[in-house]
N, C-alpha and C positions, 0 to 999 in steps of 0.2 A: 567526497570533495566536489564533486560536481556541481553541487548547490553552495559551496562555501563553507566557512565554518559558522558554527552557531554562536549567538551573541554571549552565550554561557555554556561552558561544557555539559552541564546536567540538562540542557534543552535538547540534546541529540540522543536519541535512542535508536540502536540497529538491533532489528530482530530479524531472525530468518525463521521460515515455516519450512517444515519437511518436505513438503510435496505441494503441488496445486490445489489439491482439495483440503488442505490443511488450514487454509485462511478461513476462519469462521468467525461469526459475531461474537461468540463466547470468548474467544482468544483476543478479540479486538477491545472488548468492554474497557480495559485497563487504559486504553489510548484516548478515551472520551475527553474531548476539550482540546486535542492536539491536531496539529497539521501533520498527515500521514502520507508518505510517499511509497508507494509499492512499485517494485520492479519485478514483475511476473518473469517467469522462464520462458524462453523462446518455444514455439511451435511452427511446423511448417505452414499451418494454414491459419494462424494468428488466435486460434481458439483459446490459449492461456491468456493472452490480452483481453480478449471478450470477455472471458468469464471473470476475471479478476474486477474488470471494470463494471460489469453489472453488479457483482458482489459490493464494489465501493460505493455503488449508487445507494443500495440497500442499506448497507452499514450507516452511511452518512444521514439517512433518513431517520434510523434507529438510534443514532448517538448525537443528540443536539450539541452544537458547537464544535462538533468534529468535522474536520475537512481531509477528504480522501484524493489523492492524486494518482494516478496511474499512468506511470512514465512508459513510453512507447520506445525510449532508448535502445533497449537492446533490438527491438523489432526494426529500427532504422539503420542500425549499425550492423 
């Protein structure tokens, strides 16, 4: 609810990955053309956020029309 409700219920998809390394390009291919918000788990040194940020940049380059935003909400709070 942090981002508000979608305009249409079918516009919102919530997915969870099992662990940090489970976020892969192959698993994200079906998200092509969407705006994707990622919420990585916390880590003491910020490595989870950094890892997913790097992956998100690479995925965005490989999936035209797809936008990935990695949230630092958990890191900040």
